[in-house]
C-alpha atoms as one frame of an Amber mdcrd trajectory, in Angstrom:
protein
  82.110  14.376  73.145  82.627  15.551  76.719  85.865  14.812  78.462  85.824
  14.730  82.217  88.963  16.475  83.367  87.512  18.669  86.063  84.682  16.977
  87.881  82.417  19.963  88.566  82.594  21.955  85.297  82.934  19.150  82.813
  80.320  16.926  84.422  77.746  19.724  84.397  78.629  20.650  80.816  78.469
  17.023  79.697  75.117  16.478  81.401  73.753  19.650  79.788  74.783  18.447
  76.311  73.234  15.023  76.945  70.042  16.581  78.325  69.712  18.927  75.320
  70.271  16.049  72.891  67.613  13.911  74.570  65.181  16.839  74.719  65.674
  17.632  71.009  65.202  13.987  70.044  62.018  13.776  72.130  60.587  16.949
  70.587  61.367  15.645  67.080  59.705  12.307  67.890  56.547  14.009  69.193
  56.335  16.244  66.105  56.676  13.259  63.769  54.071  11.321  65.752  51.531
  14.158  65.758  52.020  15.045  62.090  51.886  11.391  61.065  48.648  10.736
  62.923  47.042  13.933  61.659  47.857  12.921  58.093  46.021   9.621  58.245
  42.376  10.249  57.614  39.985   7.831  56.025  37.831   8.343  52.970  34.851
   7.923  55.316  36.012  10.969  57.273  36.179  13.041  54.106  33.196  11.709
  52.183  30.813  11.661  55.124  31.031  15.439  55.425  29.507  15.798  51.938
  26.272  13.918  52.687  23.443  16.465  52.549  25.340  18.768  50.177  24.427
  19.340  46.538  26.349  17.314  43.947  27.251  20.553  42.160  29.589  21.293
  45.071  31.504  18.094  44.328  31.496  18.864  40.608  33.102  22.242  41.336
  35.950  20.490  43.131  36.268  17.202  41.245  34.885  18.108  37.836  32.301
  16.109  35.932  31.879  12.467  36.968  33.386   9.729  34.830  29.973   8.101
  34.696  26.445   8.585  36.063  24.638   5.320  36.795  20.875   5.129  37.425
  19.785   3.104  40.437  16.592   1.096  40.913  15.516   3.389  43.774  15.432
   6.460  41.481  18.715   7.863  42.725  21.959   8.006  40.763  25.540   6.958
  41.406  28.085   9.560  40.341  31.235   7.581  39.621  34.649   9.227  39.973
  38.014   7.715  39.171  40.434   9.852  41.172  43.617   8.659  39.462  45.886
  11.415  40.738  44.852  10.982  44.373  44.466   7.199  44.611  44.373   5.203
  41.350  43.241   2.053  43.153  40.056   3.629  44.495  36.748   4.322  42.716
  34.387   6.778  44.406  30.608   6.797  44.102  28.312   9.557  45.321  24.674
   8.529  45.744  22.505  11.454  44.654  18.730  11.880  44.928  16.396  13.448
  42.356  17.014  16.920  43.823  20.777  16.615  43.333  21.471  16.167  47.043
  24.108  13.644  48.128  22.453  10.976  50.258  25.365   8.580  50.613  28.575
   7.288  49.130  30.684   4.195  48.729  33.992   3.293  47.207  35.781   0.302
  45.801  39.406  -0.717  45.724  42.342  -0.294  48.042  41.397   3.116  49.313
  44.366   4.187  51.369  44.200   6.787  54.128  44.477  10.397  52.935  45.401
  13.785  54.334
């Protein structure tokens, strides 16, 4: 800690140490805040970007679905259990007859991702 023996030199040195400490703490806080907010994305943010894409693109990334369920409107639900990413969340891709993703939904406690 600073000791104030000589008013001019020690006061300036002490203030410089305090200023640098505050500045470093502020920079660290801003970095944590920005990184933390960037990390939190929703499944809607991620899944919505896939609407209009072919289901084969998802299969390349996620593998084969755990189950394919026929719907009354002629489309299919591709069911994925993504246990390693979020075991509480079940993902469904809604796919038309041409294999194009037309929508999605999910069940469970789907936590934010990054």
